DSSP file (Angstrom, degrees, kcal/mol; ACC not computed):
  #  RESIDUE AA STRUCTURE BP1 BP2  ACC     N-H-->O    O-->H-N    N-H-->O    O-->H-N    TCO  KAPPA ALPHA  PHI   PSI    X-CA   Y-CA   Z-CA
    1    1 A X              0   0    0      0, 0.0     2,-0.6     0, 0.0     0, 0.0   0.000 360.0 360.0 360.0 124.1   51.3   48.4   59.9
    2    2 A X        -     0   0    0     49,-0.1    43,-0.1    50,-0.0    47,-0.1  -0.941 360.0-133.4-111.1 110.6   49.6   48.8   56.6
    3    3 A X        -     0   0    0     -2,-0.6     2,-0.2    42,-0.2     3,-0.1  -0.310  16.2-135.8 -63.1 143.4   51.7   47.3   53.8
    4    4 A X        -     0   0    0      1,-0.1    64,-0.1    65,-0.0    -1,-0.1  -0.582  42.5 -71.5 -91.7 161.0   52.0   49.4   50.7
    5    5 A X        -     0   0    0     -2,-0.2     2,-0.2    62,-0.1    -1,-0.1  -0.255  58.1-141.8 -54.1 137.2   51.7   47.9   47.2
    6    6 A X        -     0   0    0      2,-0.2    62,-0.2    62,-0.2    -1,-0.1  -0.590  19.0-124.0-102.7 162.4   54.7   45.8   46.4
    7    7 A X  S    S+     0   0    0     -2,-0.2     2,-0.4     2,-0.1    -1,-0.1   0.673 101.4  49.9 -74.0 -17.9   56.7   45.3   43.3
    8    8 A X  S    S-     0   0    0     60,-0.0    60,-0.3    58,-0.0    -2,-0.2  -0.938  97.2-104.3-121.5 142.5   56.0   41.5   43.6
    9    9 A X        -     0   0    0     26,-0.5    28,-2.4    -2,-0.4     2,-0.5  -0.403  37.1-138.0 -60.7 142.7   52.6   39.8   44.2
   10   10 A X  E     -aB  37  66A   0     56,-3.0    56,-2.8    26,-0.2     2,-0.6  -0.927   8.0-154.0-110.6 123.0   52.4   38.6   47.8
   11   11 A X  E     -aB  38  65A   0     26,-3.0    28,-2.6    -2,-0.5     2,-0.6  -0.853   8.8-159.5 -92.8 121.3   50.9   35.2   48.7
   12   12 A X  E     +aB  39  64A   0     52,-3.0    52,-1.4    -2,-0.6     2,-0.3  -0.918  22.5 170.6-105.2 118.2   49.4   35.2   52.1
   13   13 A X  E     -a   40   0A   0     26,-1.9    28,-2.9    -2,-0.6     2,-0.9  -0.796  41.8-101.8-128.0 164.5   49.1   31.6   53.4
   14   14 A X    >   -     0   0    0     -2,-0.3     3,-1.0    26,-0.2     7,-0.3  -0.784  27.7-167.9 -88.6 105.4   48.3   29.8   56.6
   15   15 A X  T 3  S+     0   0    0     -2,-0.9   110,-1.4     1,-0.2    -1,-0.1   0.596  85.3  58.5 -73.8 -10.5   51.7   28.6   58.0
   16   16 A X  T 3  S+     0   0    0    108,-0.2   105,-4.2   104,-0.1     2,-0.4   0.668  87.7  89.3 -88.1 -18.2   50.0   26.3   60.5
   17   17 A X  B <>  -E  120   0B   0     -3,-1.0     4,-2.6   103,-0.2     5,-0.2  -0.665  69.7-148.4 -83.5 128.2   48.3   24.4   57.8
   18   18 A X  H  > S+     0   0    0    101,-1.8     4,-2.2    -2,-0.4     5,-0.2   0.924  99.4  46.0 -62.6 -45.0   50.3   21.4   56.5
   19   19 A X  H  > S+     0   0    0    100,-0.4     4,-2.4    95,-0.2    -1,-0.2   0.932 113.7  48.4 -63.1 -46.3   48.8   21.7   52.9
   20   20 A X  H  > S+     0   0    0      1,-0.2     4,-2.2     2,-0.2    -2,-0.2   0.898 112.4  48.3 -62.8 -41.6   49.3   25.5   52.8
   21   21 A X  H  X S+     0   0    0     -4,-2.6     4,-2.4    -7,-0.3    -1,-0.2   0.890 110.1  52.1 -66.1 -38.9   52.9   25.2   54.0
   22   22 A X  H  X S+     0   0    0     -4,-2.2     4,-2.2    -5,-0.2    -2,-0.2   0.901 110.1  49.2 -63.2 -40.1   53.6   22.5   51.4
   23   23 A X  H  X S+     0   0    0     -4,-2.4     4,-2.4     2,-0.2    -2,-0.2   0.891 109.1  52.3 -65.9 -38.8   52.2   24.8   48.8
   24   24 A X  H  X S+     0   0    0     -4,-2.2     4,-2.4     2,-0.2    -2,-0.2   0.916 110.5  47.8 -62.2 -42.4   54.4   27.7   50.0
   25   25 A X  H  X S+     0   0    0     -4,-2.4     4,-2.2     2,-0.2    -2,-0.2   0.887 109.5  53.8 -64.3 -39.0   57.4   25.4   49.8
   26   26 A X  H  X S+     0   0    0     -4,-2.2     4,-2.4     2,-0.2    -2,-0.2   0.925 109.3  48.3 -60.0 -45.5   56.4   24.4   46.3
   27   27 A X  H  X S+     0   0    0     -4,-2.4     4,-2.0     1,-0.2    -2,-0.2   0.938 111.2  49.6 -61.5 -47.3   56.2   28.0   45.2
   28   28 A X  H  < S+     0   0    0     -4,-2.4    -1,-0.2     1,-0.2    -2,-0.2   0.877 114.2  46.1 -61.1 -37.0   59.6   28.8   46.7
   29   29 A X  H  < S+     0   0    0     -4,-2.2    -1,-0.2     1,-0.2    -2,-0.2   0.874 122.2  33.9 -72.2 -38.5   61.1   25.8   44.9
   30   30 A X  H  < S+     0   0    0     -4,-2.4     2,-1.8    -5,-0.2     3,-0.2   0.499  89.8  93.4-101.7  -5.2   59.5   26.4   41.5
   31   31 A X    ><  +     0   0    0     -4,-2.0     3,-1.7     1,-0.2    -1,-0.1  -0.549  47.0 165.6 -86.5  73.5   59.5   30.3   41.4
   32   32 A X  T 3  S+     0   0    0     -2,-1.8    -1,-0.2    53,-0.3    53,-0.1   0.792  73.0  50.7 -64.3 -29.5   62.8   30.5   39.6
   33   33 A X  T 3  S-     0   0    0     -3,-0.2    -1,-0.3    52,-0.1    -2,-0.1   0.458 106.9-126.2 -87.2   0.4   62.3   34.1   38.7
   34   34 A X    <   +     0   0    0     -3,-1.7    -2,-0.1    -6,-0.1    51,-0.1   0.906  55.7 153.5  53.5  45.6   61.5   35.0   42.3
   35   35 A X        +     0   0    0     49,-0.2   -26,-0.5   -27,-0.1     2,-0.2   0.854  51.1  58.0 -69.4 -39.5   58.2   36.6   41.1
   36   36 A X        -     0   0    0    -28,-0.2     2,-0.3    -9,-0.1   -26,-0.2  -0.603  60.8-157.1-100.1 154.5   56.3   36.1   44.4
   37   37 A X  E     -a   10   0A   0    -28,-2.4   -26,-3.0    -2,-0.2     2,-0.4  -0.916  19.1-145.8-116.4 152.5   56.8   37.1   48.0
   38   38 A X  E     +ac  11 135A   0     96,-2.8    98,-3.1    -2,-0.3     2,-0.3  -0.929  17.3 178.3-122.5 145.4   55.2   35.1   50.7
   39   39 A X  E     -a   12   0A   0    -28,-2.6   -26,-1.9    -2,-0.4     2,-0.2  -0.992  26.2-127.7-142.1 135.9   53.7   36.1   54.1
   40   40 A X  E >   -a   13   0A   0     -2,-0.3     3,-1.3   -28,-0.2     6,-0.7  -0.593  17.0-130.3 -81.9 147.3   52.0   34.0   56.7
   41   41 A X  T 3  S+     0   0    0    -28,-2.9   -27,-0.1     1,-0.3    -1,-0.1   0.691 109.5  60.7 -69.0 -16.1   48.7   35.1   57.9
   42   42 A X  T 3  S+     0   0    0    -29,-0.4    -1,-0.3     4,-0.1     2,-0.1   0.644  95.5  79.8 -83.1 -14.6   50.0   34.6   61.4
   43   43 A X  S <> S-     0   0    0     -3,-1.3     4,-2.5     1,-0.1     5,-0.2  -0.329  94.9-101.6 -89.8 173.5   52.7   37.2   60.8
   44   44 A X  H  > S+     0   0    0      2,-0.2     4,-2.2     1,-0.2     5,-0.2   0.910 118.8  43.7 -61.9 -47.6   52.6   41.0   61.0
   45   45 A X  H  > S+     0   0    0     91,-0.3     4,-2.3     2,-0.2   -42,-0.2   0.939 115.9  47.2 -66.9 -47.1   52.5   41.6   57.2
   46   46 A X  H  > S+     0   0    0     -6,-0.7     4,-2.4     1,-0.2    -5,-0.2   0.913 112.7  49.3 -61.0 -44.2   50.0   38.8   56.5
   47   47 A X  H  X S+     0   0    0     -4,-2.5     4,-2.5    -7,-0.4    -1,-0.2   0.919 111.0  50.1 -61.0 -44.6   47.7   39.9   59.3
   48   48 A X  H  X S+     0   0    0     -4,-2.2     4,-2.5    -5,-0.2    -1,-0.2   0.885 110.1  50.4 -63.3 -38.8   47.8   43.6   58.1
   49   49 A X  H  X S+     0   0    0     -4,-2.3     4,-1.4     2,-0.2    -1,-0.2   0.911 109.7  49.9 -67.8 -40.9   47.0   42.5   54.5
   50   50 A X  H  <>S+     0   0    0     -4,-2.4     5,-3.1     1,-0.2     3,-0.4   0.948 113.7  46.0 -59.9 -47.1   44.0   40.5   55.7
   51   51 A X  H ><5S+     0   0    0     -4,-2.5     3,-2.0     1,-0.2    -2,-0.2   0.899 106.3  59.6 -62.2 -40.5   42.8   43.4   57.7
   52   52 A X  H 3<5S+     0   0    0     -4,-2.5    -1,-0.2     1,-0.3    -2,-0.2   0.839 110.4  42.3 -57.0 -34.0   43.4   45.8   54.8
   53   53 A X  T 3<5S-     0   0    0     -4,-1.4    -1,-0.3    -3,-0.4    -2,-0.2   0.161 122.4-104.0-102.7  18.9   40.9   43.8   52.7
   54   54 A X  T < 5S+     0   0    0     -3,-2.0     2,-0.3     1,-0.2    -3,-0.2   0.776  77.5 131.1  72.0  28.3   38.4   43.3   55.5
   55   55 A X      < -     0   0    0     -5,-3.1     2,-0.7    -6,-0.2    -1,-0.2  -0.838  58.1-124.1-115.0 153.2   39.2   39.7   56.3
   56   56 A X    >   -     0   0    0      3,-0.3     3,-1.2    -2,-0.3    -9,-0.0  -0.845  13.0-163.1 -96.5 111.7   39.9   38.1   59.6
   57   57 A X  G >  S+     0   0    0     -2,-0.7     3,-0.5     1,-0.3    -1,-0.1   0.723  90.6  60.2 -67.2 -19.1   43.3   36.3   59.7
   58   58 A X  G 3  S+     0   0    0      1,-0.2    -1,-0.3   -11,-0.1   -16,-0.0   0.700 121.8  22.4 -78.7 -19.1   42.2   34.3   62.8
   59   59 A X  G <  S+     0   0    0     -3,-1.2    -3,-0.3     0, 0.0    -1,-0.2  -0.452  86.0 179.0-143.6  64.0   39.3   32.8   60.8
   60   60 A X    <   -     0   0    0     -3,-0.5     3,-0.1     1,-0.1    -3,-0.1  -0.410  22.4-168.0 -74.6 143.1   40.2   33.0   57.1
   61   61 A X  S    S+     0   0    0      1,-0.2     2,-0.3    -2,-0.1    -1,-0.1   0.410  76.2  17.0-103.3  -0.6   37.9   31.7   54.5
   62   62 A X  S    S-     0   0    0     49,-0.1    -1,-0.2    11,-0.1     2,-0.2  -0.979  70.7-119.1-162.6 149.8   40.5   32.0   51.8
   63   63 A X        -     0   0    0     -2,-0.3    11,-0.8    -3,-0.1     2,-0.3  -0.606  42.1-147.0 -81.1 158.8   44.2   32.4   51.1
   64   64 A X  E     -BD  12  73A   0    -52,-1.4   -52,-3.0    -2,-0.2     2,-0.4  -0.910  19.9-153.3-131.5 156.7   44.9   35.6   49.2
   65   65 A X  E     -BD  11  72A   0      7,-2.5     7,-2.7    -2,-0.3     2,-0.6  -0.998  16.1-159.3-123.8 125.3   47.3   37.0   46.7
   66   66 A X  E     +BD  10  71A   0    -56,-2.8   -56,-3.0    -2,-0.4     2,-0.6  -0.928  10.9 179.9-109.0 120.0   47.8   40.7   46.8
   67   67 A X  E >   - D   0  70A   0      3,-2.7     3,-1.9    -2,-0.6     2,-0.5  -0.877  66.1 -57.3-121.7  95.9   49.2   42.3   43.6
   68   68 A X  T 3  S-     0   0    0     -2,-0.6   -62,-0.2   -60,-0.3   -58,-0.1  -0.588 120.6 -20.3  67.4-121.4   49.5   46.0   44.2
   69   69 A X  T 3  S+     0   0    0     -2,-0.5     2,-0.4   -64,-0.1    -1,-0.3   0.375 118.9 101.4 -95.9   2.5   46.1   47.2   45.1
   70   70 A X  E <   -D   67   0A   0     -3,-1.9    -3,-2.7     2,-0.0     2,-0.5  -0.737  57.9-153.8 -96.0 135.0   44.4   44.1   43.6
   71   71 A X  E     -D   66   0A   0     -2,-0.4     2,-0.4    -5,-0.2    -5,-0.2  -0.910   8.1-171.5-107.6 130.2   43.2   41.2   45.8
   72   72 A X  E     +D   65   0A   0     -7,-2.7    -7,-2.5    -2,-0.5     2,-0.3  -0.969  15.0 169.5-116.3 138.2   42.8   37.7   44.4
   73   73 A X  E >>  +D   64   0A   0     -2,-0.4     3,-1.1    -9,-0.2     4,-0.8  -0.886  40.9   7.1-140.9 170.8   41.2   35.1   46.5
   74   74 A X  H >> S-     0   0    0    -11,-0.8     4,-1.7    -2,-0.3     3,-0.6  -0.203 127.1 -12.9  55.0-139.8   39.8   31.5   46.3
   75   75 A X  H 3> S+     0   0    0      1,-0.2     4,-2.7     2,-0.2    -1,-0.3   0.815 134.9  62.1 -65.8 -29.4   40.5   29.7   43.1
   76   76 A X  H <> S+     0   0    0     -3,-1.1     4,-1.9     1,-0.2    -1,-0.2   0.901 104.7  48.6 -60.6 -39.3   41.6   33.0   41.3
   77   77 A X  H <X S+     0   0    0     -4,-0.8     4,-1.6    -3,-0.6    -2,-0.2   0.940 112.7  46.7 -65.3 -47.6   44.4   33.3   43.8
   78   78 A X  H  X S+     0   0    0     -4,-1.7     4,-1.9     1,-0.2    -2,-0.2   0.932 114.0  47.3 -61.3 -46.6   45.6   29.7   43.4
   79   79 A X  H  X S+     0   0    0     -4,-2.7     4,-2.3     1,-0.2    -1,-0.2   0.837 108.2  55.6 -67.6 -32.0   45.4   29.8   39.6
   80   80 A X  H  X S+     0   0    0     -4,-1.9     4,-1.7    -5,-0.2    -1,-0.2   0.852 105.6  53.7 -67.7 -32.3   47.3   33.2   39.6
   81   81 A X  H  X S+     0   0    0     -4,-1.6     4,-0.8     2,-0.2    -2,-0.2   0.960 110.5  44.7 -64.9 -50.3   50.1   31.5   41.5
   82   82 A X  H >< S+     0   0    0     -4,-1.9     3,-0.8     1,-0.2     4,-0.5   0.892 111.8  53.3 -62.6 -38.3   50.5   28.7   39.0
   83   83 A X  H >< S+     0   0    0     -4,-2.3     3,-0.7     1,-0.2    -1,-0.2   0.862 108.2  51.8 -62.9 -34.6   50.3   31.2   36.1
   84   84 A X  H 3< S+     0   0    0     -4,-1.7    -1,-0.2     1,-0.2    -2,-0.2   0.610  96.8  67.9 -78.3 -12.6   53.1   33.2   37.7
   85   85 A X  T << S-     0   0    0     -4,-0.8   -53,-0.3    -3,-0.8    -1,-0.2   0.645  96.6-138.3 -82.6 -14.2   55.4   30.1   38.1
   86   86 A X    <>  +     0   0    0     -3,-0.7     4,-2.0    -4,-0.5     3,-0.4  -0.293  49.4  20.4  83.9-174.7   56.0   29.7   34.4
   87   87 A X  T  4 S+     0   0    0      1,-0.3    -4,-0.0     2,-0.2    -5,-0.0  -0.436 119.9  10.7 -75.0 145.1   56.1   26.5   32.4
   88   88 A X  T >4 S+     0   0    0     -2,-0.1     3,-1.5     0, 0.0    -1,-0.3  -0.997 130.3  50.7 -87.2  -5.9   55.0   23.7   33.0
   89   89 A X  G >4 S+     0   0    0     -3,-0.4     3,-1.8     1,-0.3     4,-0.4   0.793  96.2  71.5 -64.7 -29.0   53.0   25.0   36.0
   90   90 A X  G >< S+     0   0    0     -4,-2.0     3,-1.7     1,-0.3    -1,-0.3   0.776  82.2  73.7 -57.4 -27.0   51.4   27.8   34.0
   91   91 A X  G X  S+     0   0    0     -3,-1.5     3,-1.7     1,-0.3    -1,-0.3   0.788  83.1  67.6 -59.9 -28.0   49.4   25.1   32.2
   92   92 A X  G X  S+     0   0    0     -3,-1.8     3,-2.1    -4,-0.3    -1,-0.3   0.793  82.9  75.6 -61.9 -27.0   47.2   24.7   35.3
   93   93 A X  G X  S+     0   0    0     -3,-1.7     3,-2.2    -4,-0.4    -1,-0.3   0.621  70.4  84.6 -63.7 -11.7   45.9   28.2   34.7
   94   94 A X  G X  S+     0   0    0     -3,-1.7     3,-2.0     1,-0.3    -1,-0.3   0.756  72.4  76.8 -60.8 -21.2   43.7   26.8   31.9
   95   95 A X  G X  S+     0   0    0     -3,-2.1     3,-1.6     1,-0.3    -1,-0.3   0.654  72.3  81.4 -64.1 -13.1   41.3   26.0   34.7
   96   96 A X  G <  S+     0   0    0     -3,-2.2    -1,-0.3     1,-0.3    -2,-0.2   0.749  78.1  70.3 -61.4 -21.8   40.4   29.7   34.7
   97   97 A X  G <  S+     0   0    0     -3,-2.0    -1,-0.3    -4,-0.2     2,-0.2   0.755  80.5  88.1 -68.4 -23.0   38.2   28.9   31.7
   98   98 A X  S <  S-     0   0    0     -3,-1.6     5,-0.1    -4,-0.2     2,-0.0  -0.554  97.8 -99.7 -71.2 140.4   35.9   27.1   34.1
   99   99 A X    >>  -     0   0    0     -2,-0.2     3,-2.0     1,-0.1     4,-1.7  -0.334  25.6-122.0 -62.3 142.1   33.3   29.5   35.6
  100  100 A X  H 3> S+     0   0    0      1,-0.3     4,-2.9     2,-0.2     5,-0.4   0.840 110.3  64.8 -53.9 -38.0   34.2   30.7   39.0
  101  101 A X  H 34 S+     0   0    0      1,-0.2     4,-0.3     2,-0.2    -1,-0.3   0.709 108.9  41.4 -63.1 -16.1   30.9   29.3   40.4
  102  102 A X  H <> S+     0   0    0     -3,-2.0     4,-0.6     2,-0.1    -1,-0.2   0.800 120.0  42.3 -92.3 -36.8   32.2   25.9   39.6
  103  103 A X  H  X S+     0   0    0     -4,-1.7     4,-1.9     1,-0.1     3,-0.5   0.927 107.8  56.0 -76.3 -47.2   35.8   26.5   40.8
  104  104 A X  H  X S+     0   0    0     -4,-2.9     4,-3.2     1,-0.2     5,-0.2   0.852 100.4  55.8 -64.0 -39.0   35.3   28.4   44.0
  105  105 A X  H  > S+     0   0    0     -5,-0.4     4,-2.1    -4,-0.3    -1,-0.2   0.892 109.1  49.1 -60.5 -35.8   33.0   25.9   45.8
  106  106 A X  H  X S+     0   0    0     -4,-0.6     4,-1.9    -3,-0.5    -1,-0.2   0.933 113.0  47.1 -66.0 -44.7   35.7   23.2   45.4
  107  107 A X  H  X S+     0   0    0     -4,-1.9     4,-2.8     1,-0.2    -2,-0.2   0.946 112.7  49.1 -59.4 -48.6   38.4   25.6   46.7
  108  108 A X  H  X S+     0   0    0     -4,-3.2     4,-2.7     1,-0.2    -1,-0.2   0.853 107.5  54.6 -63.9 -35.5   36.2   26.6   49.7
  109  109 A X  H  X S+     0   0    0     -4,-2.1     4,-1.4    -5,-0.2    -1,-0.2   0.932 112.4  43.5 -62.0 -45.5   35.4   23.0   50.6
  110  110 A X  H  < S+     0   0    0     -4,-1.9     4,-0.3     2,-0.2    -2,-0.2   0.920 114.0  51.0 -64.8 -43.6   39.2   22.2   50.7
  111  111 A X  H >< S+     0   0    0     -4,-2.8     3,-0.9     1,-0.2     4,-0.3   0.905 109.8  49.4 -62.4 -42.8   39.9   25.5   52.6
  112  112 A X  H 3< S+     0   0    0     -4,-2.7    -1,-0.2     1,-0.2     3,-0.2   0.824 121.0  35.4 -65.2 -31.2   37.2   24.7   55.3
  113  113 A X  T 3X S+     0   0    0     -4,-1.4     4,-2.7    -5,-0.2     5,-0.3   0.193  81.6 114.0-109.1  15.0   38.5   21.2   55.8
  114  114 A X  H <>>S+     0   0    0     -3,-0.9     4,-2.4    -4,-0.3     5,-0.7   0.868  80.3  44.6 -60.5 -40.6   42.2   21.8   55.4
  115  115 A X  H  >5S+     0   0    0     -4,-0.3     4,-1.2    -3,-0.2    -1,-0.2   0.909 115.1  48.2 -70.4 -40.8   43.2   21.0   59.0
  116  116 A X  H  45S+     0   0    0     -4,-0.2    -2,-0.2     2,-0.2    -1,-0.2   0.897 121.7  34.6 -66.0 -40.8   40.9   17.9   59.2
  117  117 A X  H  <5S+     0   0    0     -4,-2.7    -2,-0.2    -7,-0.2    -3,-0.2   0.921 135.7  18.4 -81.2 -46.5   42.2   16.5   55.9
  118  118 A X  H  <5S-     0   0    0     -4,-2.4    -3,-0.2    -5,-0.3    -2,-0.2   0.656 105.0-119.0-106.1 -19.7   45.9   17.5   55.9
  119  119 A X     << -     0   0    0     -4,-1.2  -101,-1.8    -5,-0.7     2,-0.4  -0.231  16.6 -96.9 102.9 167.3   46.7   18.4   59.5
  120  120 A X  B     -E   17   0B   0   -103,-0.2  -103,-0.2  -102,-0.1     2,-0.2  -0.987  29.5-126.0-129.2 134.9   47.8   21.4   61.5
  121  121 A X        -     0   0    0   -105,-4.2     3,-0.1    -2,-0.4     4,-0.0  -0.497   8.3-139.4 -78.2 146.9   51.3   22.2   62.6
  122  122 A X  S    S+     0   0    0     -2,-0.2     2,-0.3     1,-0.1    -1,-0.1   0.843  93.3  22.6 -70.2 -34.7   52.1   22.8   66.3
  123  123 A X  S    S-     0   0    0   -108,-0.1    -1,-0.1  -107,-0.1     3,-0.1  -0.909  99.6 -89.5-129.4 158.1   54.4   25.7   65.2
  124  124 A X        -     0   0    0     -2,-0.3  -108,-0.2     1,-0.1     2,-0.1  -0.344  48.9-101.8 -66.1 146.5   54.5   27.7   62.0
  125  125 A X        -     0   0    0   -110,-1.4     2,-0.4  -108,-0.1    -1,-0.1  -0.443  33.3-151.5 -67.8 141.0   56.6   26.4   59.1
  126  126 A X        -     0   0    0     -2,-0.1     3,-0.1    -3,-0.1     6,-0.0  -0.969  14.5-126.8-118.1 130.1   60.0   28.2   58.8
  127  127 A X        -     0   0    0     -2,-0.4     5,-0.1     1,-0.1     2,-0.1  -0.245  30.1 -94.0 -73.3 161.8   61.7   28.4   55.4
  128  128 A X    >>  -     0   0    0      1,-0.1     3,-1.9     3,-0.0     4,-0.5  -0.376  43.1-105.1 -67.1 154.7   65.2   27.3   54.5
  129  129 A X  G >4 S+     0   0    0      1,-0.3     3,-1.1     2,-0.2     4,-0.3   0.832 118.0  60.5 -55.0 -36.4   67.8   30.1   54.8
  130  130 A X  G 34 S+     0   0    0      1,-0.2    -1,-0.3     2,-0.1     3,-0.2   0.675 108.3  45.2 -68.5 -14.5   68.1   30.5   51.0
  131  131 A X  G X4 S+     0   0    0     -3,-1.9     3,-2.0     1,-0.1     4,-0.4   0.447  81.4  97.8-104.8  -2.3   64.4   31.4   50.7
  132  132 A X  G X< S+     0   0    0     -3,-1.1     3,-1.1    -4,-0.5    -1,-0.1   0.788  74.7  64.5 -61.3 -27.4   64.2   33.8   53.6
  133  133 A X  G 3  S+     0   0    0     -4,-0.3    -1,-0.3     1,-0.2    -2,-0.1   0.680  99.4  54.5 -68.7 -16.6   64.5   36.8   51.3
  134  134 A X  G <  S+     0   0    0     -3,-2.0   -96,-2.8   -97,-0.1     2,-0.4   0.534  94.3  83.6 -93.3  -7.6   61.2   35.9   49.7
  135  135 A X  B <    c   38   0A   0     -3,-1.1   -96,-0.2    -4,-0.4   -98,-0.0  -0.800 360.0 360.0-100.9 139.1   59.3   35.9   52.9
  136  136 A X              0   0    0    -98,-3.1   -91,-0.3    -2,-0.4   -97,-0.2   0.381 360.0 360.0-104.8 360.0   57.9   39.0   54.5
């Protein structure tokens, strides 16, 4: 299955990662306009999106945001999420002013060590029923 460009940006996250799942829950709670859709990299849609952009979902080096045909990764992906949530979360996007060579190494350090620092779930996180329409 190759997903086609969506009307909503798709956040592809690691549902086994405690930090990533917490961030997904944060997005679902604070995305009042339902701007984003979410897909786990362990699921069919998430796996297909990783493959579409030449990435291995079994060994990801970044979470991604897919907006139509455009791929955002690393700190650009995270900052685009906060920008899309509206105020007050949009204020975090000011970090885009920092050069990517300063932002991305910090992101990659956290991504590489996410299981060691935050833990890994035995099973993938499952959203509450009211948020299921936002998950692909």
